[in-house]
Backbone bond lengths (Angstrom), bond angles and torsions (degrees), N, CA, C in turn:
res aa  C-N    CA-C-N  psi(-1)  N-CA   C-N-CA  omega(-1)  CA-C   N-CA-C  phi
1 M - - - 1.457 - - 1.538 108.93 -
2 P 1.340 118.82 129.15 1.463 120.89 -176.06 1.528 112.66 -72.96
3 I 1.326 114.81 157.60 1.468 121.05 176.28 1.524 107.76 -73.80
4 P 1.338 117.75 143.98 1.468 119.38 -179.88 1.534 111.34 -62.61
5 P 1.323 117.41 156.48 1.458 120.17 177.62 1.540 111.09 -63.64
6 P 1.331 117.56 159.94 1.471 120.97 -174.63 1.527 114.86 -53.63
7 K 1.327 119.02 -43.76 1.468 119.94 -179.25 1.524 111.49 -63.57
8 Q 1.319 115.64 -41.62 1.462 119.59 179.62 1.528 109.92 -68.07
9 L 1.318 116.74 -40.34 1.462 120.80 178.20 1.524 111.34 -63.04
10 A 1.332 117.43 -42.07 1.467 120.97 177.78 1.518 110.20 -60.38
11 W 1.326 117.18 -40.78 1.454 120.56 179.43 1.531 111.01 -65.54
12 I 1.325 116.75 -39.47 1.469 120.22 177.77 1.518 110.17 -62.27
13 L 1.324 116.93 -41.07 1.462 120.78 -176.36 1.521 113.45 -68.89
14 V 1.327 117.96 -24.15 1.466 118.40 -179.53 1.518 112.85 -94.87
15 Q 1.310 117.94 -2.85 1.456 120.72 178.04 1.523 110.43 -80.00
16 S 1.302 115.70 151.11 1.452 121.08 174.01 1.525 108.18 -68.24
17 L 1.320 116.16 141.06 1.471 119.63 -178.97 1.520 111.93 -60.11
18 A 1.336 116.72 -31.19 1.459 120.48 -177.55 1.523 112.53 -72.30
19 T 1.334 117.75 -24.29 1.460 120.01 -175.12 1.528 113.66 -104.68
20 L 1.323 117.47 7.10 1.458 119.92 -179.00 1.522 111.52 -68.04
21 Q 1.308 116.00 139.65 1.462 121.72 173.61 1.534 107.73 -69.55
22 P 1.333 118.76 155.28 1.473 120.78 -178.25 1.529 113.34 -55.69
23 R 1.324 117.43 -41.61 1.469 119.52 -179.43 1.534 110.85 -66.09
24 A 1.339 115.82 -41.31 1.462 119.88 179.66 1.530 110.31 -66.14
25 A 1.324 117.32 -37.79 1.466 120.89 177.51 1.529 110.13 -64.17
26 A 1.333 116.60 -39.18 1.462 120.02 177.95 1.528 110.55 -66.02
27 D 1.335 116.96 -40.92 1.468 120.80 176.87 1.524 110.70 -61.73
28 L 1.336 116.62 -42.90 1.464 120.78 179.54 1.523 110.80 -63.63
29 A 1.325 117.21 -41.97 1.469 120.64 178.35 1.529 110.53 -62.36
30 R 1.335 116.16 -40.61 1.466 120.16 178.90 1.520 111.30 -65.13
31 I 1.328 116.81 -41.24 1.471 120.97 178.31 1.524 109.90 -62.79
32 R 1.330 116.26 -41.19 1.474 119.80 178.11 1.527 110.90 -61.35
33 Q 1.325 117.04 -40.83 1.464 120.00 178.99 1.521 111.12 -63.93
34 I 1.320 116.33 -37.44 1.466 120.16 -179.69 1.525 110.87 -69.40
35 L 1.326 117.37 -43.06 1.465 120.99 -173.53 1.526 113.84 -84.03
36 K 1.317 117.98 -26.13 1.461 120.50 -175.62 1.531 113.65 -58.44
37 P 1.348 119.76 -45.56 1.466 119.05 179.87 1.534 113.33 -63.13
38 H 1.324 115.66 -23.65 1.465 119.27 -178.77 1.529 112.08 -83.94
39 G 1.319 117.18 -3.26 1.461 120.85 178.12 1.517 113.27 69.70
40 S 1.328 116.86 31.79 1.462 120.23 -179.80 1.516 110.43 -61.14
41 P 1.348 118.16 129.22 1.466 120.45 -178.84 1.511 113.45 -65.87
42 I 1.327 118.01 -15.33 1.463 120.40 -179.91 1.522 110.32 -62.57
43 W 1.325 117.83 -34.08 1.459 120.13 -175.80 1.512 112.83 -100.94
44 R 1.337 118.95 -8.68 1.465 120.57 -177.62 1.518 112.69 -62.36
45 G 1.332 117.28 -35.68 1.457 120.22 -176.18 1.506 114.23 -79.07
46 G 1.317 118.25 3.60 1.455 120.84 -178.85 1.517 110.33 70.84
47 S 1.315 116.66 -154.35 1.464 119.92 -175.98 1.518 111.17 -68.70
48 R 1.325 117.00 -22.74 1.459 119.67 -179.92 1.510 110.72 -59.45
49 C 1.319 117.01 -35.07 1.451 120.33 -175.29 1.527 113.19 -111.85
50 S 1.308 118.17 -8.25 1.454 117.48 -174.85 1.518 112.16 -79.27
51 C 1.307 118.17 -58.50 1.466 118.77 -174.56 1.518 113.67 -126.58
52 G 1.307 117.81 -29.61 1.457 120.55 -174.07 1.511 114.93 -52.33
53 P 1.333 119.76 -56.51 1.461 119.98 -177.67 1.518 113.33 -63.95
54 V 1.327 117.12 -37.04 1.459 119.05 -179.47 1.518 109.06 -68.20
55 A 1.322 116.89 -42.65 1.461 120.19 178.64 1.520 110.39 -61.58
56 W 1.329 117.62 -38.87 1.462 119.79 178.33 1.513 110.50 -64.63
57 A 1.315 117.03 -40.75 1.464 120.22 -179.22 1.519 111.07 -62.00
58 V 1.314 117.08 -38.21 1.461 120.44 -177.72 1.518 110.86 -77.54
59 T 1.318 117.68 -38.44 1.458 121.11 -175.89 1.518 111.33 -107.83
60 G 1.317 117.90 29.19 1.462 122.98 -175.09 1.510 114.34 -56.45
61 R 1.307 118.30 -32.56 1.458 120.81 -179.28 1.525 111.51 -65.40
62 R 1.329 117.56 -25.55 1.453 120.39 -178.08 1.527 112.53 -87.40
63 T 1.321 117.05 -6.44 1.456 119.81 179.32 1.517 109.39 -104.70
64 L 1.299 116.37 172.36 1.453 120.36 179.03 1.525 110.07 -75.30
65 P 1.328 117.09 132.62 1.466 118.99 179.16 1.530 112.17 -61.27
66 G 1.323 118.32 -22.67 1.452 121.68 178.49 1.524 112.49 -65.99
67 E 1.322 116.91 -18.29 1.453 120.65 178.63 1.525 112.64 -79.96
68 L 1.336 116.84 -7.14 1.459 120.89 -177.71 1.525 111.43 -57.10
69 D 1.329 117.47 -47.03 1.470 120.26 -177.93 1.525 111.55 -63.04
70 R 1.340 117.00 -41.96 1.465 120.52 179.19 1.522 110.11 -64.01
71 W 1.338 116.40 -44.02 1.453 120.80 179.94 1.527 110.96 -63.02
72 L 1.322 116.55 -43.16 1.473 119.72 178.86 1.518 111.24 -61.44
73 L 1.329 117.41 -42.98 1.475 120.75 179.43 1.527 110.86 -62.94
74 E 1.336 117.04 -46.36 1.467 119.70 179.23 1.523 111.60 -61.53
75 T 1.315 116.32 -43.72 1.463 120.39 -175.71 1.522 111.35 -71.57
76 R 1.332 118.05 -34.38 1.465 120.79 -179.28 1.522 111.51 -72.11
77 T 1.337 118.11 -13.12 1.467 120.49 179.41 1.523 112.15 -120.61
78 C 1.330 118.64 20.75 1.465 120.65 -173.81 1.525 113.54 -81.45
79 G 1.334 118.78 -17.81 1.457 120.47 177.79 1.519 114.55 97.39
80 V 1.326 117.91 -3.25 1.459 121.82 176.57 1.527 106.96 -103.58
81 A 1.325 115.45 114.68 1.463 120.86 -171.53 1.524 112.82 -57.30
82 A 1.311 117.72 -42.71 1.467 120.53 -177.69 1.525 111.16 -63.10
83 R 1.322 116.86 -41.66 1.472 120.20 179.55 1.522 110.72 -70.80
84 E 1.331 117.21 -38.49 1.467 120.02 178.10 1.524 111.01 -62.48
85 T 1.333 116.93 -40.95 1.457 121.10 178.14 1.520 110.69 -65.87
86 F 1.322 117.07 -42.44 1.458 121.59 178.19 1.526 110.53 -59.96
87 A 1.328 116.65 -46.20 1.468 120.93 -179.34 1.526 110.84 -66.09
88 A 1.326 117.47 -37.62 1.465 120.18 178.43 1.525 110.33 -63.49
89 G 1.325 116.99 -39.81 1.463 120.65 177.49 1.518 111.73 -64.43
90 L 1.330 117.17 -40.50 1.468 120.15 177.29 1.522 111.16 -66.61
91 A 1.327 116.20 -37.16 1.466 119.75 -179.78 1.523 111.41 -65.18
92 Q 1.326 117.54 -34.55 1.463 120.63 178.63 1.521 111.43 -65.08
93 D 1.318 116.51 -30.45 1.464 120.83 -177.96 1.524 109.77 -115.91
94 R 1.328 115.77 42.33 1.464 122.68 -173.33 1.533 112.71 -57.39
95 A 1.324 117.83 -40.21 1.472 120.37 -177.92 1.533 110.89 -62.95
96 A 1.322 117.00 -42.46 1.467 120.42 179.72 1.525 110.74 -67.67
97 V 1.325 117.26 -39.58 1.472 120.91 179.25 1.518 109.85 -64.80
98 R 1.332 116.53 -43.97 1.467 120.35 179.51 1.541 110.10 -63.05
99 A 1.325 116.71 -41.05 1.471 120.03 178.40 1.525 111.08 -64.59
100 A 1.318 116.94 -39.40 1.467 120.45 179.12 1.528 111.21 -64.25
101 L 1.334 116.89 -32.93 1.461 120.47 -179.14 1.518 112.66 -80.42
102 T 1.327 117.68 -25.86 1.463 119.62 -172.64 1.518 114.59 -104.32
103 T 1.321 118.88 -21.96 1.465 119.98 -178.27 1.526 110.43 -97.86
104 S 1.320 114.57 159.86 1.458 119.21 179.53 1.530 111.72 -96.81
105 W 1.319 117.01 4.13 1.462 120.52 -178.62 1.512 111.12 -70.43
106 S 1.332 115.95 146.71 1.452 121.79 178.20 1.522 108.81 -148.17
107 N 1.317 116.47 144.44 1.466 119.37 176.84 1.534 110.18 -105.30
108 A 1.320 116.83 24.74 1.457 121.07 -177.61 1.527 112.06 -62.44
109 Q 1.337 117.84 -40.34 1.466 120.42 179.00 1.522 110.81 -61.43
110 T 1.319 116.11 -45.50 1.469 120.41 -179.90 1.516 110.56 -62.82
111 E 1.336 117.14 -46.19 1.463 120.51 -179.95 1.524 111.51 -62.57
112 G 1.333 117.17 -36.43 1.459 120.63 177.81 1.517 111.88 -64.12
113 Q 1.325 116.57 -42.37 1.467 120.13 178.63 1.531 110.98 -66.11
114 I 1.326 116.68 -40.89 1.463 120.42 178.26 1.522 110.72 -62.26
115 S 1.321 117.23 -43.29 1.464 121.00 178.73 1.524 111.13 -62.43
116 R 1.331 116.90 -41.20 1.459 121.06 178.74 1.526 110.59 -63.08
117 L 1.338 116.53 -44.56 1.467 120.20 179.45 1.528 111.88 -63.68
118 K 1.317 116.44 -40.17 1.469 119.91 178.30 1.524 111.32 -64.21
119 M 1.337 116.52 -39.30 1.461 120.34 178.34 1.527 110.28 -62.76
120 L 1.338 116.19 -45.73 1.470 119.69 178.12 1.524 111.16 -61.20
121 K 1.313 116.37 -42.01 1.462 120.98 -179.96 1.528 110.44 -62.16
122 R 1.345 116.66 -42.90 1.471 120.53 179.71 1.528 111.38 -64.10
123 T 1.325 116.71 -40.45 1.455 119.00 -178.74 1.525 112.19 -70.64
124 M 1.325 116.91 -23.58 1.473 121.21 -179.25 1.522 112.22 -94.04
125 Y 1.337 118.57 -2.49 1.462 120.81 -175.75 1.534 110.88 -56.80
126 G 1.323 115.62 128.76 1.452 121.27 177.18 1.512 115.01 81.78
127 R 1.315 118.02 0.66 1.465 121.30 -178.70 1.529 109.56 -106.43
128 A 1.277 115.69 134.75 1.464 124.44 170.11 1.521 113.90 47.55
129 S 1.329 116.92 -126.21 1.459 119.87 -170.83 1.516 111.02 -136.66
130 F 1.334 113.83 178.58 1.454 120.23 177.66 1.528 110.20 -64.21
131 A 1.304 117.32 -34.67 1.473 120.84 -179.95 1.524 111.26 -61.13
132 L 1.334 117.22 -40.24 1.460 120.32 178.33 1.530 110.85 -68.21
133 L 1.333 116.59 -40.86 1.465 120.36 176.93 1.523 110.11 -60.80
134 R 1.318 116.66 -45.47 1.471 121.46 -179.84 1.536 109.64 -60.05
135 R 1.313 116.64 -44.99 1.461 120.42 -178.88 1.533 110.80 -63.45
136 R 1.309 116.27 -43.24 1.484 119.52 -179.87 1.534 111.24 -63.56
137 I 1.326 116.64 -40.17 1.469 120.29 179.49 1.516 109.76 -65.69
138 L 1.311 118.33 -42.86 1.458 121.57 179.85 1.529 111.68 -66.34
139 L 1.313 116.94 -37.48 1.466 119.98 -179.86 1.529 112.13 -75.90
140 A 1.324 117.32 -24.96 1.467 120.82 -179.30 1.508 112.03 -77.24
141 A 1.321 117.67 -15.94 1.477 120.63 -176.13 1.490 114.28 -74.18
């Protein structure tokens, strides 16, 4: 049976072990069998370092914000350099991370408008004048 594609595998790795579908759990077990003989540090820490912290990072809004400090401590000492670096970066900006987890504010609308404007600007590059670009942006709204 082949290994799942990278996107599917990434999704399996960020899911909580308790909520995995049977097929995904079988895929995860197979991946563990493949990586274990190679001494991959991802699996050395057991369940503490395999899926728990990553699942918390992805589903952080559904957990208690008070668990942030515990999660950061576990992840900063898990033995996987990439995760330790990620956790250290979050710890440096702890106030912003805590605010992102606890508030309902989002800048998604603003980012969407900026992306749309950039796309229009790219498509108009080298054509006509600023007046035409301005008109196209105003008409696209």
